[in-house]
C-alpha positions as CSV (number, residue, x, y, z in Angstrom):
1,M,24.4,28.4,16.5
2,I,22.9,31.4,18.5
3,Y,25.8,33.5,17.7
4,D,25.8,32.6,14.1
5,Y,22.2,33.5,13.8
6,I,22.7,36.9,15.4
7,G,26.0,37.4,13.5
8,V,28.7,37.8,16.1
9,T,31.9,36.1,16.8
10,P,34.2,35.7,19.9
11,D,36.1,39.0,18.8
12,N,32.9,41.3,18.9
13,M,30.8,39.6,21.5
14,E,30.6,43.0,23.3
15,E,28.5,44.0,20.5
16,I,25.3,41.9,21.3
17,S,22.2,43.6,21.6
18,I,18.9,41.9,21.0
19,S,15.9,44.2,21.1
20,P,12.4,42.4,22.0
21,D,11.1,43.0,18.3
22,E,13.7,40.9,16.9
23,K,13.1,37.2,16.1
24,A,16.4,36.3,18.1
25,Y,15.0,37.7,21.1
26,R,12.8,34.5,21.3
27,L,15.8,32.1,20.4
28,G,16.3,30.0,23.7
29,L,18.4,27.0,24.6
30,Y,17.8,23.2,25.4
31,N,20.8,21.9,27.3
32,D,20.9,18.2,27.3
33,G,24.6,18.0,28.8
34,Y,23.9,20.6,31.8
35,L,26.7,20.5,34.5
36,G,28.3,17.6,32.6
37,S,31.6,19.2,31.7
38,E,33.4,22.6,31.7
39,S,31.6,23.1,28.3
40,D,28.6,21.0,29.4
41,L,29.7,18.4,26.9
42,G,30.2,20.6,24.0
43,T,27.5,23.2,24.6
44,Y,29.9,26.2,25.2
45,G,32.8,27.3,23.6
46,N,33.7,29.6,26.6
47,R,31.7,28.9,29.9
48,E,31.8,32.3,31.6
49,R,31.1,34.2,28.2
50,D,28.4,32.1,27.2
51,I,26.7,31.9,30.6
52,N,26.8,35.9,30.8
53,F,25.1,35.9,27.4
54,L,22.4,33.5,28.5
55,S,21.9,35.2,31.6
56,G,20.4,38.1,29.6
57,Q,18.9,36.0,27.0
58,N,17.2,33.7,29.7
59,S,15.8,36.7,31.7
60,H,12.8,36.4,29.4
61,L,12.8,32.8,28.1
62,P,12.5,29.3,29.9
63,F,16.0,27.4,30.1
64,G,16.6,24.0,31.1
65,G,17.4,20.2,29.9
66,E,18.9,17.5,31.7
67,V,22.0,16.9,33.9
68,T,24.4,14.2,33.1
69,V,27.8,12.7,33.8
70,P,27.7,11.6,37.6
71,D,31.2,12.4,38.4
72,S,31.2,16.0,37.4
73,P,32.0,18.4,40.3
74,L,30.1,20.9,38.5
75,H,26.8,19.8,40.1
76,N,28.2,19.6,43.5
77,I,25.5,21.7,45.4
78,E,27.8,24.4,46.6
79,T,29.2,24.8,43.1
80,C,26.0,25.0,41.0
81,L,23.4,26.9,42.7
82,P,25.0,30.5,41.8
83,E,25.1,29.4,38.3
84,M,21.6,28.1,38.3
85,Y,20.2,31.8,39.6
86,K,22.5,33.3,37.0
87,I,21.2,31.3,33.9
88,H,17.6,31.6,35.4
89,L,17.1,27.8,35.3
90,S,13.4,26.8,34.7
91,Y,13.3,23.2,34.3
92,L,15.1,20.0,34.5
93,N,14.3,16.4,33.5
94,I,13.3,14.2,36.5
95,E,14.5,11.1,35.2
96,W,17.9,11.8,33.8
97,D,20.6,11.8,34.7
98,N,19.3,9.5,37.9
99,R,22.6,9.1,39.4
100,V,23.1,13.1,39.6
101,I,19.5,13.1,41.2
102,E,20.5,10.5,43.6
103,K,23.5,12.4,44.3
104,W,21.5,15.8,45.0
105,K,19.0,13.7,47.3
106,N,22.0,12.6,49.4
107,S,23.8,16.0,49.7
108,V,22.6,18.7,52.2
109,Y,21.8,22.4,52.0
110,T,24.3,24.0,54.3
111,Q,25.7,27.5,55.1
112,E,28.5,26.8,52.3
113,C,25.7,26.7,49.8
114,G,23.6,30.0,50.9
115,A,21.8,32.0,53.2
116,D,18.4,30.3,52.9
117,K,18.3,29.2,56.6
118,Q,14.9,27.4,56.3
119,Y,16.8,25.0,54.1
120,Y,19.6,24.1,56.3
121,G,19.7,20.2,56.7
122,K,17.4,19.6,53.7
123,T,18.4,18.1,50.7
124,A,20.1,19.6,47.6
125,F,17.3,18.0,45.6
126,D,14.5,19.7,47.8
127,Y,16.3,23.0,47.4
128,I,16.6,22.9,43.5
129,Q,13.2,21.3,43.0
130,N,11.6,24.2,44.9
131,R,13.8,27.0,43.1
132,L,13.2,25.9,39.4
133,G,11.6,28.6,37.6
134,Y,9.7,31.3,39.5
135,R,8.8,31.2,43.2
136,F,6.9,34.1,44.3
137,V,6.9,35.0,48.1
138,L,4.5,37.7,49.4
139,K,6.4,40.1,51.8
140,N,4.2,42.8,52.5
141,A,0.5,44.0,51.5
142,V,-0.8,47.5,52.3
143,F,-4.4,48.2,52.1
144,T,-5.5,52.0,51.9
145,Y,-9.1,52.9,52.5
146,A,-11.5,55.0,54.4
147,D,-14.1,53.4,57.0
148,S,-17.0,54.4,54.6
149,S,-15.2,54.3,51.4
150,E,-16.2,52.2,48.4
151,K,-12.6,52.1,47.1
152,L,-9.8,50.0,48.4
153,S,-6.2,50.4,47.2
154,V,-3.7,47.6,47.5
155,R,-0.1,47.6,47.3
156,L,1.8,44.1,47.3
157,T,5.5,43.6,47.5
158,L,6.6,40.2,46.1
159,Q,10.1,38.5,45.8
160,N,10.9,35.9,43.4
161,A,12.8,33.4,45.2
162,G,13.1,31.0,42.1
163,F,16.1,30.6,39.8
164,G,13.8,31.5,36.8
165,N,11.2,34.1,35.6
166,L,7.6,34.3,35.0
167,N,7.9,34.9,31.1
168,K,4.2,35.4,30.5
169,K,1.6,38.1,31.5
170,K,-1.1,36.5,34.0
171,R,-4.8,37.6,34.4
172,A,-5.8,38.6,38.0
173,K,-8.8,38.8,40.1
174,L,-9.2,40.2,43.8
175,I,-12.0,38.1,45.4
176,F,-13.6,39.3,48.7
177,T,-15.0,36.6,51.1
178,D,-17.1,37.4,54.0
179,H,-16.9,35.8,57.7
180,A,-18.7,32.6,56.2
181,G,-15.7,32.4,53.7
182,E,-18.3,32.9,51.0
183,A,-17.1,35.2,47.9
184,T,-19.2,38.2,48.0
185,F,-17.5,40.3,45.6
186,T,-14.9,39.8,42.6
187,S,-12.9,42.5,40.8
188,D,-11.4,41.6,37.4
189,I,-8.0,43.2,37.2
190,G,-7.4,42.0,33.7
191,E,-4.0,41.2,32.3
192,I,-1.0,41.8,34.5
193,A,2.8,41.4,34.6
194,V,3.8,39.9,37.7
195,E,6.5,41.9,39.2
196,N,8.0,42.8,42.7
197,E,5.6,45.6,43.2
198,L,1.7,45.3,42.5
199,G,-0.9,47.6,42.8
200,F,-4.6,47.7,42.3
201,D,-7.4,50.4,43.0
202,V,-10.8,48.5,43.4
203,A,-14.2,50.2,43.6
204,H,-16.7,48.0,45.5
205,K,-20.1,48.2,47.2
206,L,-19.6,45.8,49.8
207,A,-21.9,45.7,53.1
208,S,-20.8,46.5,56.3
209,G,-18.6,43.7,57.5
210,K,-15.1,41.9,57.9
211,Y,-13.7,40.7,54.5
212,D,-10.7,38.5,53.6
213,V,-9.0,39.5,50.3
214,Y,-7.6,37.0,48.1
215,L,-5.6,37.4,44.9
216,R,-6.0,34.9,42.2
217,I,-3.2,35.0,39.4
218,Y,-4.0,32.7,36.5
219,G,-3.3,32.0,32.7
220,E,-6.9,31.5,31.6
221,E,-10.3,29.9,32.3
222,W,-11.7,26.9,30.8
223,Q,-15.4,26.3,31.5
224,G,-15.3,28.7,34.5
225,T,-12.3,27.0,35.9
226,P,-9.2,28.9,36.4
227,L,-5.9,27.3,34.9
228,Y,-2.3,27.5,35.4
229,C,-2.9,29.5,38.9
230,L,0.1,31.2,40.7
231,K,0.4,29.7,44.1
232,F,2.5,32.1,46.5
233,A,5.4,30.2,48.4
234,N,4.2,31.4,51.6
235,D,2.6,28.9,54.4
236,G,-1.0,29.4,55.0
237,L,-2.1,31.8,52.2
238,W,-3.4,29.4,49.5
239,N,-7.2,28.6,49.2
240,D,-7.7,25.6,46.9
241,E,-11.4,26.1,46.5
242,L,-10.9,29.7,45.2
243,K,-7.7,29.0,43.7
244,A,-6.4,32.4,45.1
245,N,-3.7,33.5,47.6
246,R,-5.1,35.3,50.8
247,I,-3.3,38.8,51.0
248,G,-5.0,40.5,53.8
249,S,-8.2,41.5,55.3
250,F,-10.2,44.9,56.2
251,E,-13.5,46.1,57.7
252,C,-15.8,47.9,55.8
253,V,-18.2,50.3,57.4
254,S,-21.1,51.6,55.1
255,A,-22.0,55.2,55.4
């Protein structure tokens, strides 16, 4: 149906090029036969060709559905994971097919499945559940400032360890807390695209002292409460009261 809409056939598939200003750029797929057979129960005419197409299309769209047919070898953990990454899997129905979900809960992630050592010995279900959609990990944070400066430069390196992507822009705020954990200054960054490299330059008038710096990435606010907040996958960074991730600390010395 997608190929018909954009006017291509198997003979001219290499000519597919969809620009962001075309309606077809927003045309996605719900797959209710996921991993059920070589064609995903009739979803694909040619699995390799169609997944190559969807890999590009799903890089900016959500993709998911529900798994089915419990005896299909395609949802063996060592088989399905590479394709889940390639197709940018965002979501799956937790209630269907329960037999496949039980299969994943009774399968173990090993070296044959991949190089994520922290998951060795854990279940395939845990791995897949934690990789659905985006999953950002803070890899590095660099603060550049002079002791008496009222400007702070923040540079962050993130890794998206998830199957999928963050397909919307988010709002961001930097929150500075004092030794007592009280927020003393907030800088509204505005709307951002969450990418592997983020940079913020903040002017502040903080008094002398040590401060922790938190980054809140969120969708919107409702009656003063931030909604759809992004929690980094790192242990120990999330502050539930601030709805923000701790990205570092610095000491300010007033001139």
